[in-house]
Each structure stands twice: as structure tokens, then as C-alpha cells.
VOGU-3710 file (C-alpha; in Angstrom, 3 decimals, decimal comma):
1> anvgewalaa> 139,866/184,835/126,904  136,624/186,795/125,641  136,282/190,233/125,944  134,433/190,318/129,363  137,099/188,140/131,136  140,061/190,748/128,972  137,716/193,910/130,334  138,136/192,733/133,802  141,747/192,051/133,567  142,535/195,427/132,039
11> cralpgatvh> 140,669/197,142/134,626  142,645/195,250/137,277  145,829/195,960/136,060  145,029/199,469/135,220  142,641/200,854/138,085  142,439/204,481/136,864  142,097/203,840/133,340  138,790/203,473/131,399  138,274/200,322/129,127  135,736/200,878/126,009
21> afeiapktad> 134,701/197,674/125,020  132,731/196,810/121,564  130,521/193,773/121,307  129,158/193,284/117,946  126,516/190,415/118,728  124,261/191,058/121,250  123,992/187,520/123,040  127,814/187,948/123,621  127,054/192,123/124,682  124,521/190,841/127,166
31> rlassidaag> 127,027/188,206/128,491  129,876/191,446/129,022  127,271/193,549/130,358  126,656/190,643/133,336  130,057/190,185/134,081  131,106/193,477/134,343  128,090/194,126/136,952  129,090/191,173/138,717  132,365/192,235/139,194  131,326/196,108/140,072
41> rreqvvinrv> 133,270/197,553/137,254  130,407/199,108/135,360  132,193/202,834/136,242  135,448/202,252/134,738  133,884/200,291/131,277  132,052/201,476/128,847  129,883/198,969/126,741  129,122/199,597/123,113  126,822/197,216/121,406  128,336/197,657/118,147
51> gladvegeia> 131,217/196,579/116,355  134,264/198,215/114,688  135,073/198,249/111,183  136,550/200,399/108,298  133,322/202,069/107,611  129,750/203,146/109,413  126,796/201,761/108,905  125,060/197,792/109,123  127,012/194,635/107,917  126,301/190,949/107,821
61> lyltldsdte> 127,019/189,105/110,933  127,290/185,278/111,389  126,964/182,877/114,481  125,643/180,010/115,604  122,886/179,629/118,104  124,391/177,339/119,951  127,577/179,872/121,374  127,112/183,135/122,511  130,882/183,641/121,825  131,412/182,489/118,592
71> sstlraavef> 130,268/185,133/115,820  131,968/187,283/113,076  131,619/189,201/110,218  133,276/186,506/107,975  131,299/183,534/107,524  134,402/180,961/107,841  135,552/182,031/110,768  132,039/181,179/112,390  131,966/177,658/110,167  135,396/176,886/111,331
81> aakdqglgev> 134,434/177,466/115,168  131,411/175,342/114,729  133,050/172,515/112,926  135,452/172,707/115,267  133,309/172,903/118,720  130,312/170,481/117,215  127,899/173,697/117,007  125,486/173,877/114,949  124,041/175,539/111,805  125,639/179,090/111,076
91> iettarvttg> 122,772/181,896/110,329  123,290/185,424/108,644  121,983/188,425/110,617  123,184/192,103/110,397  124,760/194,484/113,052  126,074/197,873/113,053  129,465/199,101/113,213  131,239/202,125/113,280  134,976/203,146/112,679  137,583/203,319/115,501
101> daylrahait> 138,128/207,367/114,353  134,389/208,054/114,555  134,416/206,566/118,204  137,296/207,991/119,114  136,527/212,042/117,431  132,593/211,161/119,098  134,395/210,852/122,444  136,550/212,903/122,465  139,295/210,618/123,387  142,864/211,480/122,094
111> hvdllkidve> 145,046/208,922/123,622  144,851/204,954/123,683  147,089/203,065/125,326  146,268/199,923/124,053  143,850/198,361/121,233  142,972/194,598/121,482  141,435/193,399/118,515  139,954/190,030/118,354  137,185/190,244/115,758  138,208/186,516/114,425
121> gaefsvlegf> 139,950/187,445/111,029  138,388/190,996/110,449  141,396/192,371/111,895  142,351/194,602/108,997  139,071/196,439/108,894  139,236/197,665/112,404  142,945/198,651/111,936  141,883/200,687/108,748  138,859/202,254/110,581  141,449/203,986/113,124
131> adsfaygaid> 143,631/205,375/110,023  143,231/208,480/111,229  144,048/207,839/114,945  147,331/206,021/113,709  148,182/209,134/111,678  148,521/211,533/114,315  150,214/209,177/117,168  147,391/208,488/119,036  147,759/205,070/119,689  150,755/203,269/121,427
141> mvqfeygpin> 149,818/199,511/121,178  148,063/197,178/119,517  147,100/193,375/120,298  145,824/191,344/117,424  145,152/187,915/116,181  146,687/185,692/113,754  146,017/181,802/113,010  144,293/179,613/110,765  141,804/181,816/109,773  143,898/184,150/108,027
151> lttrklvadf> 144,518/181,152/105,799  141,187/182,476/104,081  141,165/185,867/104,708  144,921/185,914/102,852  146,265/188,672/105,243  149,589/187,619/106,437  152,167/188,192/109,570  154,114/189,998/106,817  150,883/192,378/105,869  150,750/193,323/109,527
161> vaffadrgfv> 154,410/193,817/109,769  154,144/195,960/106,716  151,207/197,973/108,137  152,699/198,911/111,288  156,356/199,482/109,979  154,607/202,605/107,933  153,553/203,865/111,047  156,611/203,576/113,422  155,278/200,127/115,070  157,414/197,126/115,527
171> vgkiypegva> 155,606/193,633/115,763  156,422/190,710/117,841  154,497/187,479/118,892  153,432/187,463/122,857  154,549/184,486/124,488  153,626/183,592/128,316  157,147/184,737/129,386  157,129/187,671/126,896  157,096/189,334/123,475  159,483/188,294/120,937
181> fkpyelgded> 160,482/191,582/118,697  162,422/190,305/115,777  162,815/190,995/112,338  160,054/189,105/110,135  161,088/185,513/108,879  159,051/183,536/106,066  158,722/180,946/108,646  156,676/183,271/111,030  153,719/182,047/108,581  152,853/179,269/110,261
191> fvgpnylach> 148,813/180,301/110,678  148,919/178,897/114,506  149,437/182,134/116,050  147,670/183,327/118,567  148,578/186,665/119,410  151,002/189,495/118,167  151,591/192,917/119,957  152,882/195,892/117,839  154,106/198,765/119,809  155,162/201,931/119,015
201> errg> 158,685/202,660/118,963  157,983/205,952/120,858  157,281/203,620/123,997  161,002/202,204/123,562
//
């Protein structure tokens, strides 16, 4: 699901919660805003036209004009999608990014129930931008993607498991019937994915 579909699903599941959505690509941010407005959920969703990373400032963004959903800070991710879907030329532009820690401080947010990351291969950059938040236990759960692009980023399931284990989380693969939490095995490196959940041990 794209960020708009996920944000609306979160609104329906947690009617009293505030969803903070981040979209780095302008066209996709426009689509997100339209979806939220059409659903009458603008009061529940904060739309940020900025990306998350491990630094604040400007960063290269890659996209194709044939799609308003395929974009990434990794050229290889968009090239893969473009080839797979028969999309046009991949172009480079610039976009603004901030860190999760900076955003939480600026908005006086002390607790995050669920951090969902769908950034086409740049997951570790986003996670490292929440370093302080992880350190003081502000985040309960993290959903992240893993797939073919990890062959390019060289970030394996083992790296995610180690990152989260150091911070008191357990990691499991998400299936339609639930989440399979289990010890890491080499066979987990199938580069298929798509989604994993990291849950802090305090959540039981």
C-alpha cells in the first residue's frame, strides 16, 4: 500500500491517534493530501512534505515522471522499479530531509506507537535518524521493508536483527496470518521480503 492508503488504514484502526506522514516526492505528497482530504481525515493526519534520513538538509532524490509513487534516494531502487514496470527515464532532483529525532523534538512528541518505514532501500538511514529516540525508549514498534534492493544496499536481515536486538527489540516477518518472531537463520536472507516488524520486548 502507498503512504496514503496506509495512513488511512491507521486512522481507521486507531481513531484517537495522530498519524504523522512523511512524503519526500512532491507529486506523491500531493496525492497523499488528496487522499486524506477525500476521506475527511485531515485533522488526524499531519502531512510532512519532507523525507526522513540520518541528517538534516538537502539530498538527491531519484524518480520517474511516469509514476507518482516510484521515488527513492537510491537510484538503483527507482531503476529497478522502472525496468520492472516499464516506466520512463529516471531523473535526479533534490529534496529536503530531516531526522526523526529532530522532528520529534520540534513537535514535543515523546512516544511513538508504530514507526512504519517504506523508503525503497534507505531504511537504515531513517533508523539512524531516530538514534536518540531509540536510546530513551520512545518507540514501541517498527515496520520496515526488505527485498531485492537490499542486494544493492548490502543491508541484510542480520543487520536489522542486530540493530534492533541492541535496543531491546525482537524482529519477525509479517505474514497474512500474523508475525513470525523467531531466532535469525541464514535462510532468512532470501531477498524476497517484503515486510518485517520489530517490537520492543516491553510490549510482551
